[in-house]
MDAnalysis code that builds the backbone (N, CA, C; Angstrom):
import MDAnalysis as mda
import numpy as np

u = mda.Universe.empty(567, n_residues=189, atom_resindex=np.repeat(np.arange(189), 3), trajectory=True)
u.add_TopologyAttr("name", ["N", "CA", "C"] * 189)
u.add_TopologyAttr("resid", np.arange(1, 190))
u.add_TopologyAttr("resname", ["MET", "HIS", "PRO", "PRO", "PRO", "VAL", "ARG", "PRO", "SER", "ALA", "ALA", "ALA", "VAL", "ARG", "ARG", "VAL", "PHE", "VAL", "PRO", "ARG", "ALA", "PHE", "VAL", "PRO", "LEU", "LEU", "LEU", "CYS", "CYS", "ALA", "LEU", "LEU", "PHE", "GLY", "THR", "ALA", "ALA", "CYS", "GLY", "GLY", "ASP", "SER", "ASP", "ALA", "SER", "PRO", "SER", "ALA", "THR", "SER", "SER", "ALA", "GLU", "ARG", "GLN", "LYS", "PHE", "ALA", "LYS", "THR", "ARG", "PHE", "VAL", "ALA", "ASN", "ALA", "GLY", "LEU", "ALA", "ALA", "GLY", "ALA", "THR", "TYR", "GLN", "TRP", "ILE", "VAL", "LYS", "PRO", "TYR", "ARG", "ASP", "GLY", "ARG", "PHE", "LYS", "SER", "GLY", "ALA", "ASP", "GLY", "ARG", "ARG", "PHE", "ALA", "LEU", "VAL", "LYS", "ALA", "GLY", "LEU", "ALA", "GLY", "ALA", "PHE", "THR", "TYR", "ASN", "ARG", "LEU", "LYS", "ALA", "ALA", "LEU", "ARG", "ASN", "ALA", "LYS", "GLY", "ASP", "PRO", "THR", "LEU", "ALA", "LYS", "ALA", "VAL", "ALA", "PRO", "LEU", "ALA", "ALA", "GLY", "VAL", "GLU", "ALA", "LEU", "LYS", "ASP", "LEU", "PRO", "SER", "LYS", "LEU", "ARG", "LYS", "GLY", "ASP", "SER", "THR", "GLU", "ALA", "VAL", "VAL", "GLY", "SER", "PHE", "ASP", "GLY", "ALA", "ILE", "ASN", "SER", "VAL", "LYS", "ASP", "ALA", "GLY", "ARG", "SER", "ALA", "GLY", "ALA", "GLU", "VAL", "LYS", "ASP", "LYS", "VAL", "PRO", "SER", "ALA", "GLY", "GLU", "LEU", "ALA", "LYS", "GLY"])
u.atoms.positions = np.array([
    [-45.288, -7.249, 69.066],
    [-44.855, -6.238, 68.178],
    [-43.366, -6.301, 67.996],
    [-42.955, -5.420, 67.185],
    [-41.530, -5.381, 66.867],
    [-40.782, -4.536, 67.864],
    [-39.598, -4.995, 68.197],
    [-38.795, -4.169, 69.108],
    [-38.285, -2.928, 68.375],
    [-38.013, -1.865, 69.092],
    [-37.527, -0.647, 68.426],
    [-36.149, -0.895, 67.801],
    [-35.878, -0.236, 66.675],
    [-34.584, -0.462, 66.007],
    [-33.430, -0.003, 66.879],
    [-32.356, -0.721, 66.756],
    [-31.164, -0.404, 67.530],
    [-30.313, 0.537, 66.705],
    [-29.917, 1.593, 67.331],
    [-29.056, 2.560, 66.644],
    [-27.624, 2.229, 66.926],
    [-26.781, 2.212, 65.845],
    [-25.363, 1.915, 66.076],
    [-24.667, 3.079, 66.769],
    [-23.595, 2.747, 67.429],
    [-22.831, 3.785, 68.136],
    [-22.099, 4.656, 67.118],
    [-21.635, 5.807, 67.551],
    [-20.916, 6.742, 66.682],
    [-19.632, 6.123, 66.163],
    [-18.939, 5.329, 66.940],
    [-17.698, 4.672, 66.510],
    [-17.996, 3.658, 65.421],
    [-19.079, 2.947, 65.567],
    [-19.450, 1.953, 64.555],
    [-19.803, 2.639, 63.243],
    [-20.451, 3.763, 63.338],
    [-20.812, 4.515, 62.124],
    [-19.555, 4.973, 61.408],
    [-18.578, 5.472, 62.156],
    [-17.340, 5.933, 61.520],
    [-16.615, 4.785, 60.843],
    [-16.565, 3.622, 61.467],
    [-15.871, 2.475, 60.894],
    [-16.535, 2.023, 59.597],
    [-17.814, 2.047, 59.501],
    [-18.538, 1.540, 58.347],
    [-18.674, 2.603, 57.264],
    [-19.089, 3.786, 57.588],
    [-19.410, 4.793, 56.579],
    [-18.220, 5.612, 56.102],
    [-17.239, 5.830, 56.941],
    [-16.096, 6.632, 56.522],
    [-15.338, 5.941, 55.397],
    [-14.970, 4.666, 55.493],
    [-14.262, 4.036, 54.376],
    [-15.096, 4.002, 53.093],
    [-16.390, 3.808, 53.191],
    [-17.241, 3.790, 52.001],
    [-17.255, 5.150, 51.313],
    [-17.111, 6.200, 52.031],
    [-17.092, 7.533, 51.440],
    [-15.802, 7.764, 50.660],
    [-14.730, 7.112, 51.059],
    [-13.450, 7.289, 50.372],
    [-13.315, 6.426, 49.114],
    [-14.091, 5.380, 48.982],
    [-13.976, 4.476, 47.830],
    [-14.175, 5.229, 46.508],
    [-15.246, 5.999, 46.349],
    [-15.389, 6.721, 45.080],
    [-14.250, 7.721, 44.844],
    [-13.806, 8.356, 45.912],
    [-12.707, 9.306, 45.787],
    [-11.430, 8.591, 45.350],
    [-11.137, 7.459, 45.936],
    [-9.960, 6.683, 45.560],
    [-10.047, 6.204, 44.115],
    [-11.219, 5.747, 43.694],
    [-11.395, 5.301, 42.307],
    [-11.182, 6.443, 41.322],
    [-11.716, 7.602, 41.643],
    [-11.530, 8.771, 40.765],
    [-10.054, 9.139, 40.643],
    [-9.349, 9.124, 41.761],
    [-7.914, 9.442, 41.731],
    [-7.139, 8.416, 40.924],
    [-7.462, 7.150, 41.125],
    [-6.762, 6.090, 40.385],
    [-6.997, 6.236, 38.885],
    [-8.224, 6.514, 38.498],
    [-8.524, 6.694, 37.072],
    [-7.820, 7.928, 36.513],
    [-7.833, 9.003, 37.285],
    [-7.212, 10.246, 36.828],
    [-5.715, 10.061, 36.645],
    [-5.034, 9.511, 37.632],
    [-3.585, 9.332, 37.537],
    [-3.215, 8.224, 36.553],
    [-4.026, 7.196, 36.469],
    [-3.769, 6.122, 35.504],
    [-3.877, 6.621, 34.073],
    [-4.851, 7.466, 33.803],
    [-5.030, 8.032, 32.470],
    [-3.889, 8.965, 32.129],
    [-3.464, 9.749, 33.084],
    [-2.349, 10.667, 32.831],
    [-1.077, 9.893, 32.527],
    [-0.862, 8.807, 33.240],
    [0.339, 8.008, 33.008],
    [0.285, 7.359, 31.637],
    [-0.879, 6.883, 31.233],
    [-1.004, 6.268, 29.908],
    [-0.831, 7.303, 28.811],
    [-1.262, 8.519, 29.052],
    [-1.140, 9.569, 28.039],
    [0.299, 9.835, 27.668],
    [1.219, 9.745, 28.628],
    [2.626, 9.984, 28.322],
    [3.188, 8.916, 27.400],
    [2.798, 7.669, 27.597],
    [3.279, 6.575, 26.760],
    [2.683, 6.632, 25.363],
    [1.485, 7.176, 25.241],
    [0.823, 7.164, 23.941],
    [1.550, 8.039, 22.931],
    [2.306, 9.010, 23.386],
    [3.051, 9.852, 22.453],
    [4.141, 9.052, 21.750],
    [4.770, 8.108, 22.446],
    [5.850, 7.329, 21.853],
    [5.308, 6.167, 21.021],
    [4.232, 5.536, 21.454],
    [3.733, 4.342, 20.780],
    [3.259, 4.583, 19.350],
    [2.421, 5.588, 19.068],
    [1.948, 5.725, 17.710],
    [3.059, 5.955, 16.695],
    [4.103, 6.674, 17.052],
    [5.153, 6.914, 16.068],
    [5.864, 5.611, 15.719],
    [6.093, 4.755, 16.708],
    [6.742, 3.479, 16.427],
    [5.809, 2.587, 15.622],
    [4.560, 2.533, 16.027],
    [3.593, 1.707, 15.318],
    [3.329, 2.257, 13.932],
    [3.137, 3.553, 13.824],
    [2.816, 4.111, 12.521],
    [3.995, 3.985, 11.565],
    [5.206, 4.013, 12.067],
    [6.370, 3.821, 11.212],
    [6.389, 2.401, 10.652],
    [6.125, 1.426, 11.507],
    [6.071, 0.031, 11.058],
    [4.906, -0.165, 10.100],
    [3.766, 0.447, 10.421],
    [2.607, 0.337, 9.536],
    [2.886, 0.997, 8.191],
    [3.560, 2.145, 8.202],
    [3.897, 2.822, 6.947],
    [4.755, 1.929, 6.071],
    [5.727, 1.250, 6.684],
    [6.594, 0.354, 5.921],
    [5.794, -0.811, 5.353],
    [4.897, -1.358, 6.176],
    [4.074, -2.478, 5.719],
    [3.191, -2.032, 4.567],
    [2.541, -0.885, 4.721],
    [1.656, -0.393, 3.670],
    [2.440, 0.040, 2.441],
    [3.661, 0.502, 2.622],
    [4.494, 0.877, 1.474],
    [4.758, -0.349, 0.610],
    [5.094, -1.458, 1.254],
    [5.324, -2.694, 0.501],
    [4.038, -3.174, -0.153],
    [2.949, -3.108, 0.567],
    [1.664, -3.558, 0.035],
    [1.275, -2.733, -1.189],
    [1.399, -1.420, -1.086],
    [1.058, -0.548, -2.223],
    [2.021, -0.776, -3.384],
    [3.309, -0.948, -3.077],
    [4.288, -1.224, -4.115],
    [3.904, -2.489, -4.876],
    [3.597, -3.551, -4.138],
    [3.238, -4.824, -4.765],
    [1.972, -4.669, -5.612],
    [0.986, -3.938, -5.104],
    [-0.262, -3.750, -5.851],
    [-0.019, -2.971, -7.147],
    [0.683, -1.853, -7.056],
    [0.925, -1.038, -8.250],
    [1.833, -1.746, -9.256],
    [2.893, -2.366, -8.774],
    [3.798, -3.084, -9.675],
    [3.090, -4.284, -10.292],
    [2.224, -4.949, -9.536],
    [1.467, -6.082, -10.061],
    [0.518, -5.671, -11.168],
    [-0.147, -4.531, -10.994],
    [-1.034, -4.019, -12.051],
    [-0.235, -3.646, -13.299],
    [0.925, -3.031, -13.096],
    [1.778, -2.669, -14.234],
    [2.242, -3.922, -14.970],
    [2.641, -4.938, -14.211],
    [3.109, -6.186, -14.822],
    [1.980, -6.887, -15.572],
    [0.795, -6.910, -14.980],
    [-0.350, -7.546, -15.631],
    [-0.740, -6.844, -16.922],
    [-0.758, -5.516, -16.904],
    [-1.097, -4.746, -18.106],
    [-0.049, -4.950, -19.190],
    [1.207, -4.954, -18.797],
    [2.289, -5.143, -19.770],
    [2.188, -6.503, -20.441],
    [1.989, -7.521, -19.647],
    [1.917, -8.852, -20.238],
    [0.668, -9.006, -21.114],
    [-0.485, -8.629, -20.565],
    [-1.764, -8.862, -21.245],
    [-1.910, -8.069, -22.540],
    [-1.496, -6.816, -22.544],
    [-1.794, -5.966, -23.701],
    [-0.577, -5.490, -24.481],
    [0.632, -5.849, -24.031],
    [1.832, -5.465, -24.791],
    [2.625, -6.704, -25.206],
    [3.093, -7.476, -24.241],
    [3.972, -8.624, -24.542],
    [3.212, -9.736, -25.263],
    [2.088, -10.145, -24.729],
    [1.327, -11.262, -25.306],
    [0.878, -10.958, -26.748],
    [0.259, -9.803, -27.014],
    [-0.128, -9.516, -28.408],
    [1.088, -9.439, -29.346],
    [2.199, -8.926, -28.839],
    [3.405, -8.872, -29.671],
    [3.860, -10.285, -30.044],
    [3.897, -11.162, -29.046],
    [4.305, -12.552, -29.306],
    [3.330, -13.273, -30.238],
    [2.059, -12.897, -30.162],
    [1.047, -13.502, -31.032],
    [1.071, -12.914, -32.441],
    [1.895, -11.900, -32.673],
    [2.022, -11.308, -34.000],
    [0.965, -10.272, -34.337],
    [0.251, -9.782, -33.361],
    [-0.823, -8.815, -33.620],
    [-0.320, -7.414, -33.954],
    [0.954, -7.141, -33.721],
    [1.503, -5.820, -34.035],
    [2.120, -5.769, -35.430],
    [2.191, -6.906, -36.107],
    [2.807, -6.955, -37.434],
    [1.919, -6.265, -38.458],
    [2.540, -5.654, -39.424],
    [1.814, -4.988, -40.507],
    [0.917, -5.998, -41.216],
    [-0.341, -5.651, -41.386],
    [-1.298, -6.515, -42.072],
    [-2.020, -7.493, -41.163],
    [-1.673, -7.556, -39.887],
    [-2.332, -8.481, -38.953],
    [-3.760, -8.016, -38.684],
    [-4.677, -8.990, -38.564],
    [-6.073, -8.667, -38.236],
    [-6.136, -7.988, -36.869],
    [-6.849, -6.885, -36.784],
    [-7.005, -6.168, -35.524],
    [-5.755, -5.448, -35.060],
    [-4.819, -5.220, -35.989],
    [-3.547, -4.582, -35.612],
    [-3.767, -3.212, -34.966],
    [-4.574, -2.383, -35.603],
    [-4.799, -1.018, -35.112],
    [-5.364, -1.048, -33.690],
    [-6.368, -1.879, -33.459],
    [-6.989, -1.982, -32.142],
    [-5.982, -2.499, -31.114],
    [-5.188, -3.502, -31.485],
    [-4.174, -4.053, -30.582],
    [-3.137, -2.996, -30.226],
    [-2.761, -2.163, -31.195],
    [-1.774, -1.105, -30.931],
    [-2.348, -0.013, -30.032],
    [-3.617, 0.312, -30.242],
    [-4.253, 1.329, -29.383],
    [-4.325, 0.813, -27.941],
    [-4.737, -0.445, -27.771],
    [-4.780, -1.027, -26.418],
    [-3.378, -1.082, -25.817],
    [-2.395, -1.416, -26.632],
    [-1.013, -1.466, -26.139],
    [-0.548, -0.079, -25.708],
    [-0.927, 0.941, -26.471],
    [-0.574, 2.313, -26.089],
    [-1.198, 2.703, -24.756],
    [-2.475, 2.354, -24.569],
    [-3.141, 2.617, -23.282],
    [-2.469, 1.835, -22.155],
    [-2.160, 0.582, -22.440],
    [-1.494, -0.246, -21.429],
    [-0.119, 0.312, -21.096],
    [0.574, 0.845, -22.100],
    [1.891, 1.440, -21.855],
    [1.798, 2.659, -20.948],
    [0.803, 3.509, -21.201],
    [0.610, 4.684, -20.341],
    [0.222, 4.256, -18.930],
    [-0.648, 3.259, -18.839],
    [-1.060, 2.738, -17.539],
    [0.140, 2.157, -16.792],
    [0.949, 1.379, -17.502],
    [2.129, 0.761, -16.897],
    [3.089, 1.818, -16.376],
    [3.348, 2.830, -17.173],
    [4.238, 3.916, -16.751],
    [3.689, 4.570, -15.476],
    [2.399, 4.857, -15.475],
    [1.752, 5.498, -14.326],
    [1.864, 4.632, -13.071],
    [1.572, 3.338, -13.180],
    [1.628, 2.436, -12.024],
    [3.058, 2.207, -11.552],
    [4.019, 2.148, -12.479],
    [5.412, 1.983, -12.057],
    [5.913, 3.218, -11.319],
    [5.522, 4.402, -11.776],
    [5.896, 5.628, -11.058],
    [5.303, 5.609, -9.644],
    [4.043, 5.179, -9.545],
    [3.404, 5.078, -8.226],
    [4.121, 4.041, -7.361],
    [4.507, 2.922, -7.950],
    [5.215, 1.879, -7.197],
    [6.548, 2.409, -6.672],
    [7.255, 3.181, -7.474],
    [8.525, 3.754, -7.020],
    [8.301, 4.738, -5.877],
    [7.224, 5.523, -5.950],
    [6.896, 6.437, -4.840],
    [6.558, 5.636, -3.584],
    [5.797, 4.555, -3.744],
    [5.432, 3.707, -2.605],
    [6.662, 3.100, -1.955],
    [7.626, 2.713, -2.771],
    [8.838, 2.047, -2.265],
    [9.627, 2.944, -1.325],
    [9.479, 4.246, -1.440],
    [10.224, 5.172, -0.581],
    [9.831, 5.038, 0.891],
    [8.676, 4.435, 1.171],
    [8.221, 4.261, 2.547],
    [8.891, 3.111, 3.268],
    [9.642, 2.282, 2.558],
    [10.333, 1.148, 3.174],
    [11.808, 1.221, 2.792],
    [12.711, 1.370, 3.760],
    [14.131, 1.569, 3.441],
    [14.745, 0.469, 2.576],
    [14.446, -0.784, 2.864],
    [15.013, -1.887, 2.084],
    [14.504, -1.853, 0.649],
    [13.225, -1.632, 0.510],
    [12.611, -1.582, -0.819],
    [13.097, -0.360, -1.587],
    [13.245, 0.762, -0.898],
    [13.725, 1.988, -1.543],
    [15.116, 1.776, -2.135],
    [15.998, 1.104, -1.392],
    [17.348, 0.827, -1.900],
    [17.301, -0.100, -3.113],
    [16.408, -1.076, -3.062],
    [16.328, -2.066, -4.141],
    [15.815, -1.464, -5.447],
    [14.877, -0.523, -5.364],
    [14.284, 0.021, -6.595],
    [14.905, 1.337, -7.051],
    [15.747, 1.935, -6.228],
    [16.344, 3.229, -6.588],
    [17.025, 3.210, -7.960],
    [17.784, 2.173, -8.316],
    [18.433, 2.166, -9.627],
    [17.455, 2.059, -10.803],
    [16.200, 1.767, -10.534],
    [15.232, 1.554, -11.605],
    [14.528, 2.829, -12.058],
    [14.707, 3.911, -11.329],
    [13.978, 5.143, -11.628],
    [14.234, 5.634, -13.049],
    [15.462, 5.609, -13.494],
    [15.781, 6.078, -14.846],
    [15.146, 5.173, -15.898],
    [15.142, 3.865, -15.663],
    [14.531, 2.938, -16.610],
    [13.031, 3.128, -16.718],
    [12.386, 3.399, -15.602],
    [10.944, 3.650, -15.618],
    [10.664, 4.975, -16.320],
    [11.466, 5.968, -16.042],
    [11.274, 7.279, -16.683],
    [11.441, 7.178, -18.204],
    [12.296, 6.267, -18.652],
    [12.514, 6.086, -20.093],
    [11.277, 5.532, -20.798],
    [10.344, 4.976, -20.058],
    [9.121, 4.433, -20.647],
    [8.105, 5.517, -20.993],
    [8.323, 6.710, -20.515],
    [7.345, 7.802, -20.624],
    [6.862, 8.038, -22.054],
    [7.742, 8.076, -23.030],
    [7.363, 8.391, -24.405],
    [7.042, 7.159, -25.245],
    [7.205, 5.984, -24.702],
    [7.014, 4.766, -25.484],
    [5.562, 4.420, -25.804],
    [4.579, 4.757, -24.974],
    [3.197, 4.430, -25.347],
    [2.775, 5.048, -26.686],
    [3.219, 6.253, -26.966],
    [2.848, 6.872, -28.251],
    [3.489, 6.114, -29.414],
    [4.689, 5.582, -29.199],
    [5.328, 4.774, -30.242],
    [4.542, 3.484, -30.466],
    [4.034, 2.914, -29.404],
    [3.228, 1.703, -29.541],
    [1.962, 1.979, -30.344],
    [1.266, 3.069, -30.031],
    [0.033, 3.403, -30.739],
    [0.272, 3.578, -32.227],
    [1.424, 4.147, -32.562],
    [1.759, 4.383, -33.970],
    [2.330, 3.137, -34.647],
    [2.730, 2.157, -33.853],
    [3.319, 0.949, -34.417],
    [4.800, 1.104, -34.736],
    [5.452, 2.129, -34.157],
    [6.875, 2.382, -34.397],
    [7.745, 1.527, -33.484],
    [8.729, 0.887, -34.032],
    [9.737, 0.129, -33.269],
    [9.117, -0.768, -32.209],
    [8.100, -1.521, -32.590],
    [7.365, -2.299, -31.586],
    [8.253, -3.301, -30.852],
    [9.189, -3.917, -31.538],
    [10.045, -4.905, -30.869],
    [10.856, -4.255, -29.749],
    [11.461, -3.110, -30.035],
    [12.269, -2.408, -29.034],
    [11.397, -1.899, -27.883],
    [10.221, -1.395, -28.218],
    [9.322, -0.856, -27.197],
    [8.837, -1.978, -26.276],
    [8.431, -3.089, -26.872],
    [7.975, -4.229, -26.080],
    [9.106, -4.718, -25.174],
    [10.301, -4.777, -25.714],
    [11.462, -5.186, -24.923],
    [11.728, -4.242, -23.762],
    [11.541, -2.950, -23.985],
    [11.748, -1.962, -22.910],
    [10.750, -2.164, -21.776],
    [9.479, -2.333, -22.138],
    [8.456, -2.541, -21.106],
    [8.684, -3.852, -20.362],
    [8.959, -4.913, -21.100],
    [9.180, -6.214, -20.481],
    [10.405, -6.178, -19.566],
    [11.458, -5.523, -20.012],
    [12.671, -5.406, -19.193],
    [12.439, -4.611, -17.922],
    [11.705, -3.511, -18.040],
    [11.417, -2.689, -16.852],
    [10.597, -3.471, -15.837],
    [9.598, -4.191, -16.317],
    [8.753, -4.987, -15.410],
    [9.584, -6.066, -14.720],
    [10.417, -6.762, -15.469],
    [11.242, -7.809, -14.865],
    [12.211, -7.240, -13.837],
    [12.751, -6.061, -14.104],
    [13.656, -5.414, -13.139],
    [12.923, -5.048, -11.854],
    [11.720, -4.522, -11.993],
    [10.922, -4.152, -10.820],
    [10.564, -5.405, -10.012],
    [10.183, -6.472, -10.709],
    [9.860, -7.723, -10.008],
    [11.080, -8.257, -9.254],
    [12.241, -8.244, -9.897],
    [13.468, -8.721, -9.250],
    [13.821, -7.873, -8.030],
    [13.708, -6.554, -8.174],
    [14.014, -5.658, -7.050],
    [13.044, -5.898, -5.897],
    [11.772, -6.057, -6.210],
    [10.780, -6.332, -5.169],
    [11.069, -7.645, -4.460],
    [11.398, -8.672, -5.227],
    [11.693, -9.989, -4.649],
    [12.886, -9.894, -3.706],
    [13.917, -9.150, -4.116],
    [15.115, -9.026, -3.271],
    [14.834, -8.278, -1.965],
    [13.787, -7.459, -1.951],
    [13.429, -6.695, -0.748],
    [12.279, -7.341, 0.021],
    [11.895, -8.544, -0.377],
    [10.816, -9.229, 0.336],
    [9.429, -8.786, -0.064],
    [9.283, -8.211, -1.247],
    [7.976, -7.759, -1.744],
    [7.726, -8.432, -3.093],
    [7.238, -9.651, -3.048],
    [7.006, -10.450, -4.256],
    [5.887, -9.829, -5.094],
    [6.189, -9.546, -6.353],
    [5.226, -8.931, -7.266],
    [4.666, -10.012, -8.185],
    [3.336, -10.094, -8.221],
    [2.654, -11.042, -9.110],
    [1.779, -10.248, -10.070],
    [1.711, -10.724, -11.308],
    [0.896, -10.053, -12.315],
    [-0.565, -10.000, -11.891],
    [-1.174, -8.836, -12.051],
    [-2.605, -8.663, -11.824],
    [-3.131, -7.851, -12.996],
    [-3.890, -8.489, -13.841],
    [-4.394, -7.823, -15.034],
    [-5.473, -6.825, -14.623],
    [-5.280, -5.551, -14.957],
    [-6.297, -4.547, -14.620],
    [-7.514, -4.687, -15.530],
    [-8.623, -4.210, -15.047],
    [-9.835, -4.206, -15.879],
    [-9.688, -3.151, -16.965],
    [-10.564, -3.205, -17.941],
    [-10.537, -2.212, -19.021],
    [-10.787, -0.816, -18.449],
    [-11.646, -0.719, -17.430],
    [-11.921, 0.573, -16.800],
    [-10.700, 1.136, -16.098],
    [-9.966, 0.268, -15.396],
    [-8.724, 0.715, -14.729],
    [-7.707, 1.152, -15.766],
    [-7.647, 0.409, -16.860],
    [-6.698, 0.729, -17.916],
    [-7.011, 2.084, -18.533],
    [-8.286, 2.352, -18.753],
    [-8.682, 3.626, -19.359],
    [-8.432, 4.802, -18.430],
    [-8.595, 4.580, -17.117],
    [-8.349, 5.653, -16.150],
    [-6.880, 5.985, -16.029],
    [-6.031, 4.997, -16.303],
    [-4.579, 5.228, -16.208],
    [-4.115, 4.936, -14.867],
])
């Protein structure tokens, strides 16, 4: 048969079981104090990260809005003007002028948004600050385009504003490329 089980001495029990009882307690304390220590650092980290992220997103939004404005200006204002579609008696003149008027309103809207976006990045804000008055001057020009009034001057104003915004973006490290908006985006403004 089997011999009776041997019982460990009281000293042996203390050596083996006492440290095992403290392990969960030590782990809980380490987690509790470790979490508290990390919590203090988390207050400083998000503000630094979110500030950098805000600047990055400001440039990204600026480039997107300015790119849409540039694409609309070229596609529906500058290109049709160069093709002679705004001239009196040209085939589809009325339709081309209406699209140009919509594109002008869209361009004004996107440029205003781009200027607001630029405020999130100090370098970009400095670069585009002088352009605010030029963009604001575009406000009444879409109606002139729709009517066919002073098309050469109006087209020149839009083209000049877009080129200024592109130059300012380039100087601040935010390269703007033309992105032609869809007809739905154009209609929404």
